[in-house]
C-alpha positions in Angstrom: 12.5 -11.9 -16.3 13.4 -13.1 -12.8 11.6 -16.1 -11.4 10.3 -15.8 -7.8 9.3 -19.0 -6.1 6.1 -18.6 -4.1 4.4 -20.9 -1.5 1.1 -20.3 0.4 1.0 -20.1 4.1 -1.0 -23.0 5.6 -4.1 -20.9 6.3 -4.0 -18.7 3.3 -7.0 -18.2 1.0 -5.6 -19.6 -2.3 -8.6 -18.3 -4.3 -7.1 -14.8 -4.0 -4.4 -15.8 -6.4 -0.7 -14.9 -6.7 0.5 -11.3 -7.1 -0.2 -10.0 -10.6 0.8 -7.0 -12.6 -2.3 -4.8 -13.3 -1.0 -3.7 -16.8 1.7 -4.7 -19.3 3.9 -1.8 -18.3 3.4 -2.1 -14.5 6.6 -2.2 -12.4 4.9 -3.5 -9.3 2.8 -6.6 -8.8 -0.3 -6.1 -6.6 -0.3 -7.8 -3.2 -3.6 -8.6 -1.5 -4.6 -8.8 2.2 -5.0 -12.5 3.0 -6.3 -13.0 6.5 -6.5 -16.4 8.2 -9.8 -18.0 8.8 -11.5 -16.4 11.8 -10.0 -13.0 10.8 -11.4 -12.8 7.3 -13.5 -9.8 8.4 -10.3 -7.8 8.0 -9.1 -5.0 10.2 -10.0 -1.3 10.6 -7.1 1.2 11.0 -8.0 4.3 13.0 -6.2 7.5 12.0 -2.6 7.2 13.1 -2.8 3.4 13.6 -0.6 0.9 11.8 -0.9 -2.9 11.5 1.0 -5.8 9.9 -1.3 -7.1 7.2 -0.7 -10.7 6.1 -0.5 -11.7 2.4 -0.6 -15.4 2.9 2.7 -15.8 0.9 6.3 -16.8 1.4 8.9 -16.0 -1.2 12.2 -17.4 -2.4 14.0 -14.5 -4.1 17.1 -15.3 -6.1 20.4 -14.2 -4.7 21.3 -10.8 -6.2 17.7 -9.5 -6.0 15.3 -8.1 -3.5 11.6 -7.4 -3.4 10.6 -3.9 -2.5 7.2 -3.3 -0.9 5.6 0.0 -1.9 2.3 1.7 -1.2 -0.4 1.8 -3.8 -0.8 5.4 -5.0 -4.6 5.3 -5.0 -4.8 4.2 -1.4 -2.2 6.9 -0.4 -4.0 9.7 -2.3 -7.6 8.8 -1.4 -7.3 7.5 2.1 -3.8 8.3 3.4 -2.8 4.6 3.6 1.0 4.3 3.4 3.7 1.7 3.9 5.7 3.6 6.6 9.0 1.9 5.9 8.7 2.4 2.1 10.2 0.8 0.3 10.2 -2.2 2.6 12.9 -4.7 1.6 12.5 -8.4 1.5 15.9 -10.0 1.3 16.9 -13.0 -0.8 17.6 -15.1 2.3 14.3 -14.5 4.1 11.8 -17.3 3.9 9.2 -16.2 6.5 5.6 -14.9 5.9 5.3 -11.8 3.7 3.4 -9.1 5.6 2.9 -5.5 4.7 3.0 -2.7 7.4 0.1 -0.3 6.6 -0.2 3.1 8.3 -3.3 5.2 8.2 -2.2 8.9 7.9 -5.7 10.0 6.9 -8.3 11.6 9.0 -10.9 8.8 8.9 -10.8 5.1 9.8 -10.0 2.8 6.9 -11.1 -0.8 6.6 -8.6 -3.3 5.1 -10.8 -6.1 3.7 -9.8 -9.7 3.0 -8.6 -9.8 -0.6 -8.1 -6.0 -0.9 -5.1 -4.9 -2.9 -2.9 -3.3 -0.2 0.6 -2.7 -1.7 2.8 -3.5 -4.7 6.0 -5.4 -4.9 8.9 -4.6 -7.2 11.7 -7.0 -7.9 15.0 -5.2 -8.1 18.7 -6.1 -8.5 20.9 -5.6 -5.4 24.5 -4.4 -5.5 26.5 -5.0 -2.4 29.2 -2.5 -1.6 32.7 -3.0 -0.2 33.4 -0.4 2.5 37.0 1.0 2.5 38.2 3.0 5.4 40.2 6.0 4.1 41.9 9.0 5.7 39.9 11.6 3.8 37.2 11.9 1.2 37.6 13.5 -2.3 36.3 17.0 -2.6 33.1 17.9 -4.5 31.4 21.2 -5.4 28.6 20.5 -2.9 31.0 19.4 -0.1 29.3 18.8 3.2 26.1 20.8 2.4 23.1 18.9 3.7 19.4 19.4 3.6 18.3 22.3 1.4 21.9 23.1 0.5 21.3 22.8 -3.3 18.7 25.6 -3.3 14.9 25.9 -3.5 12.6 24.9 -6.3 
C-alpha cells in the first residue's frame, strides 16, 4: 500500500471526509465535490458544458507514482458526465489544489451538488522512459498500419 499525504484547502468542508474506497476490491477512491462557502449550492452543467470542480484537497504523491483521475461509470452511463482528459494525471511533484474537469455529454442539464461523488482516483506506478534516437525501427508484422489496421470485431 502506498501512502498519499493529504491536506485540506483553507475553505474546504472537512466534514465531507477524505477519499474512500467504496468496496474492498475497488481500484479507485471516490472524490467528492467540495465547493467553497458561498458556492456550496454547487454548479449546473448544461449539455456540452464543462467545469473544473474543486475537491478541497491537495496531495503529496510519492516519487515514482501518479494519481489518475477517472470518471465514475454510473455518472457516465446515467447522465453522460465524463472526465474529458481521462485519465487525468496528477504528477508526484504537483502540490496545488486537486480539481476535476467534468463534461456533460448528456442531453439534459446536470447539477453537481456539494459533497457529490464526482470521480475516482487511482494510484499507479510510473515508469519513465529513456528516448534513444536511432536510424531505423525494427520491423513488426503490423508495421505502420494505423487505425483499424488489425481488422474489425
